[in-house]
C-alpha positions as CSV (number, residue, x, y, z in Angstrom):
1,X,26.0,-127.7,15.3
2,X,26.3,-123.9,15.9
3,X,28.7,-123.4,13.0
4,X,26.6,-125.5,10.7
5,X,23.5,-123.3,11.4
6,X,25.6,-120.2,10.8
7,X,26.6,-121.5,7.4
8,X,23.0,-122.4,6.5
9,X,22.0,-118.8,7.5
10,X,24.7,-117.4,5.4
11,X,23.7,-119.4,2.4
12,X,20.0,-118.6,2.8
13,X,20.7,-114.9,3.2
14,X,22.9,-114.9,0.1
15,X,20.3,-116.7,-1.9
16,X,17.5,-114.4,-0.8
17,X,19.6,-111.3,-1.5
18,X,20.6,-112.6,-4.9
19,X,17.0,-113.4,-5.8
20,X,16.0,-109.9,-4.6
21,X,18.7,-108.4,-6.7
22,X,17.6,-110.3,-9.8
23,X,14.0,-109.5,-9.3
24,X,14.7,-105.8,-8.8
25,X,16.7,-105.8,-12.0
26,X,14.0,-107.5,-14.0
27,X,11.4,-105.1,-12.7
28,X,13.6,-102.1,-13.6
29,X,14.3,-103.4,-17.1
30,X,10.7,-104.2,-17.7
31,X,9.7,-100.6,-16.7
32,X,12.6,-99.1,-18.7
33,X,12.2,-101.3,-21.8
34,X,8.7,-102.9,-21.8
35,X,9.3,-104.2,-25.4
36,X,12.4,-106.1,-24.3
37,X,12.3,-109.9,-24.3
38,X,12.3,-110.9,-20.5
39,X,13.7,-114.3,-21.2
40,X,16.9,-112.8,-22.8
41,X,17.1,-110.4,-19.9
42,X,16.9,-113.2,-17.4
43,X,19.6,-115.1,-19.2
44,X,21.9,-112.1,-19.4
45,X,21.3,-111.3,-15.7
46,X,21.9,-114.9,-14.5
47,X,25.7,-114.8,-14.4
48,X,25.6,-111.4,-12.7
49,X,23.2,-112.6,-10.1
50,X,25.4,-115.6,-9.4
51,X,28.4,-113.4,-9.0
52,X,26.5,-111.0,-6.7
53,X,25.2,-113.9,-4.5
54,X,28.7,-115.4,-4.2
55,X,30.2,-112.0,-3.3
56,X,27.6,-111.4,-0.6
57,X,28.0,-115.0,0.7
58,X,31.8,-114.6,0.9
59,X,31.6,-111.3,2.8
60,X,29.1,-112.7,5.2
61,X,31.1,-115.8,5.7
62,X,34.3,-113.8,6.3
63,X,32.7,-111.5,8.8
64,X,31.2,-114.5,10.6
65,X,34.6,-116.2,10.8
66,X,36.3,-113.0,12.1
67,X,33.6,-112.6,14.7
68,X,33.8,-116.2,15.8
69,X,37.6,-116.0,16.1
70,X,37.3,-112.9,18.2
71,X,34.8,-114.5,20.5
72,X,36.8,-117.6,20.8
73,X,39.9,-115.6,21.7
74,X,38.0,-113.6,24.3
75,X,36.6,-116.8,25.8
76,X,40.1,-118.3,26.0
77,X,41.4,-115.2,27.7
78,X,38.6,-115.3,30.2
79,X,39.5,-118.9,31.1
80,X,43.1,-118.0,31.7
81,X,41.9,-115.0,33.9
82,X,39.8,-117.4,36.0
83,X,42.7,-119.9,36.4
84,X,45.1,-117.1,37.3
85,X,42.9,-115.8,40.1
86,X,42.4,-119.3,41.4
87,X,46.1,-119.9,41.4
88,X,46.8,-116.9,43.5
89,X,44.1,-117.8,46.0
90,X,45.4,-121.4,46.3
91,X,49.0,-120.2,46.7
92,X,48.0,-118.0,49.7
93,X,45.8,-120.7,51.2
94,X,48.7,-123.2,51.0
95,X,51.3,-120.8,52.4
96,X,49.2,-119.8,55.4
97,X,47.4,-123.2,55.8
98,X,44.2,-121.2,55.7
99,X,45.2,-118.7,58.3
100,X,48.1,-120.0,60.3
101,X,50.7,-117.4,61.3
102,X,53.6,-117.7,60.9
103,X,53.6,-120.0,57.9
104,X,55.0,-123.4,58.8
105,X,58.8,-123.6,58.2
106,X,58.3,-126.5,56.0
107,X,60.6,-126.9,52.9
108,X,57.8,-128.4,50.8
109,X,55.3,-125.7,51.9
110,X,57.6,-122.9,50.7
111,X,58.5,-124.7,47.5
112,X,54.9,-125.5,46.6
113,X,53.9,-121.9,47.2
114,X,56.8,-120.6,45.1
115,X,55.9,-123.0,42.3
116,X,52.3,-121.8,42.2
117,X,53.4,-118.2,42.0
118,X,55.7,-119.0,39.1
119,X,52.9,-120.9,37.5
120,X,50.7,-117.9,37.9
121,X,53.1,-115.7,36.1
122,X,53.1,-118.2,33.2
123,X,49.3,-118.5,33.0
124,X,48.7,-114.8,33.0
125,X,50.8,-114.4,29.9
126,X,48.0,-116.1,28.0
127,X,45.5,-113.4,29.0
128,X,45.0,-111.3,25.8
129,X,41.9,-109.2,26.4
130,X,42.6,-105.8,27.9
131,X,39.6,-105.9,30.3
132,X,40.8,-109.2,31.7
133,X,44.3,-107.8,32.2
134,X,42.9,-104.9,34.1
135,X,40.8,-107.2,36.3
136,X,43.8,-109.4,37.0
137,X,46.0,-106.5,37.9
138,X,43.6,-105.6,40.8
139,X,43.5,-109.2,42.0
140,X,47.3,-109.4,41.9
141,X,47.7,-106.3,43.9
142,X,45.3,-107.6,46.5
143,X,47.1,-110.9,46.9
144,X,50.5,-109.2,46.8
145,X,49.5,-107.1,49.8
146,X,48.2,-110.2,51.6
147,X,51.5,-111.9,51.1
148,X,53.3,-108.8,52.3
149,X,51.1,-108.7,55.4
150,X,51.9,-112.2,56.5
151,X,55.6,-111.8,55.9
152,X,55.8,-108.5,57.6
153,X,53.9,-109.6,60.6
154,X,56.3,-112.5,61.1
155,X,59.7,-110.7,60.9
156,X,60.6,-111.7,64.4
157,X,59.4,-115.3,63.9
158,X,61.4,-115.9,60.8
159,X,64.8,-116.4,62.5
160,X,67.8,-118.3,61.4
161,X,66.4,-121.4,63.1
162,X,63.1,-121.0,61.3
163,X,64.7,-121.2,57.9
164,X,67.6,-123.5,58.8
165,X,65.4,-126.2,60.2
166,X,68.0,-128.9,59.6
167,X,70.6,-127.2,61.8
168,X,73.2,-126.8,59.1
169,X,73.4,-124.8,55.9
170,X,73.1,-127.8,53.4
171,X,70.5,-129.9,55.2
172,X,67.6,-131.1,53.1
173,X,65.1,-130.0,55.7
174,X,66.0,-126.3,55.3
175,X,63.6,-123.9,53.6
176,X,64.8,-123.7,49.9
177,X,66.6,-120.4,49.2
178,X,65.0,-120.0,45.7
179,X,61.5,-120.4,47.2
180,X,62.3,-117.6,49.7
181,X,63.4,-115.4,46.8
182,X,60.2,-116.1,44.8
183,X,57.7,-115.5,47.6
184,X,59.4,-112.3,48.9
185,X,59.8,-111.0,45.4
186,X,56.1,-111.4,44.7
187,X,55.1,-109.6,47.9
188,X,57.0,-106.4,46.8
189,X,55.6,-103.6,44.7
190,X,57.0,-103.9,41.2
191,X,59.1,-100.9,40.4
192,X,58.3,-101.2,36.7
193,X,54.6,-100.6,37.3
194,X,53.2,-97.1,37.2
195,X,52.1,-96.0,40.7
196,X,48.6,-94.4,40.4
197,X,49.3,-92.4,43.6
198,X,51.8,-90.3,41.6
199,X,49.0,-88.6,39.8
200,X,47.2,-87.7,43.0
201,X,47.1,-84.0,43.9
202,X,46.8,-84.5,47.6
203,X,47.0,-80.8,48.5
204,X,44.0,-80.1,46.3
205,X,42.1,-82.9,47.9
206,X,42.9,-81.6,51.4
207,X,42.0,-78.1,50.3
208,X,38.7,-79.4,49.0
209,X,37.8,-80.8,52.4
210,X,38.4,-84.4,51.7
211,X,38.9,-85.1,55.4
212,X,36.0,-84.3,57.7
213,X,36.7,-81.5,60.2
214,X,36.2,-83.8,63.2
215,X,39.3,-85.8,62.3
216,X,41.5,-83.5,64.3
217,X,44.4,-85.8,64.3
218,X,44.7,-85.6,60.5
219,X,44.8,-81.8,60.6
220,X,47.4,-81.9,63.4
221,X,49.5,-84.3,61.5
222,X,49.6,-82.5,58.1
223,X,50.1,-79.1,59.7
224,X,53.4,-80.4,61.0
225,X,54.7,-79.9,57.4
226,X,54.8,-76.1,57.4
227,X,55.2,-75.4,53.7
228,X,52.8,-78.2,52.8
229,X,50.2,-76.9,55.2
230,X,50.7,-73.3,53.9
231,X,50.1,-74.5,50.3
232,X,46.8,-76.1,51.3
233,X,45.6,-73.0,53.1
234,X,46.6,-70.9,50.1
235,X,44.6,-73.1,47.8
236,X,41.6,-72.9,50.2
237,X,41.7,-69.1,50.2
238,X,42.0,-69.0,46.4
239,X,39.1,-71.3,46.1
240,X,41.1,-74.0,44.2
241,X,40.0,-76.7,46.5
242,X,36.3,-76.2,45.8
C-alpha cells in the first residue's frame, strides 16, 4: 500500500511538472511571437513535454527506490542489532542461572552458553549500519567484562573435579572442552581491537587536577613512580595541565 501511494505521488508530480513546463513554454512563445499559431506550438511542444515528464518521473522513481532500499537495509541492520544484544543477555543469564556463582558444572549448560556466543558472532556479521556497529561494540564490551568477572571470581571453584564431573577424562558428563575454549575466549579482551586507553594522556589529566585533592591515596600511589610524578609536577608548573 505504501509503495503504491509512492508511485501515485511520483506520477502525479511528474504530470503536474510536465503540465507546468508546457504551460510556461506556451506563455513564453505567445509573448515572444504573438502572431504564431498556438495550435502548431502545442503540437510541436507535445513530444517535448512527454519526454520531460518521463525524465522527471524516472528520476523521482529512481531516487525513491534508492531511499527505500537504504531505509530497508537500515531497518534490517537494526533488527540484527536487537537480536545480537538479546543473544548476549540470554547467554549470560543461562550461564549464571540468573545470578548463581559459580556456574553449574553442567555439560549442557556450558555447551548451550558457548553455542549462543557463537550464534552471536554470526548474527552480528549482518549488522551493516555504522551506528549500530558502534552501539553493539559497547554492549559486547559490557557483557565481555561480566563473563570475565564470573570466571575470575570462581578460579578456586573451577577445579579438576569441577570440569571432570564424570571422574575420568572421556566421560560424557564432563564439561566439553570446546565450550570452555569458546566461553573463556569471549571473556578476554580482543588483541585485534584498538584500545581507547592508548590515546589517553594520563599525565596531562593528573596535571589538570582530574583527581580531587582529598583523594590522598591516589596522590600517594602515583608519587611512588618518581619520574612519572616529576613529569606531572613539571606540567603543572608549566601550566600544561590547565
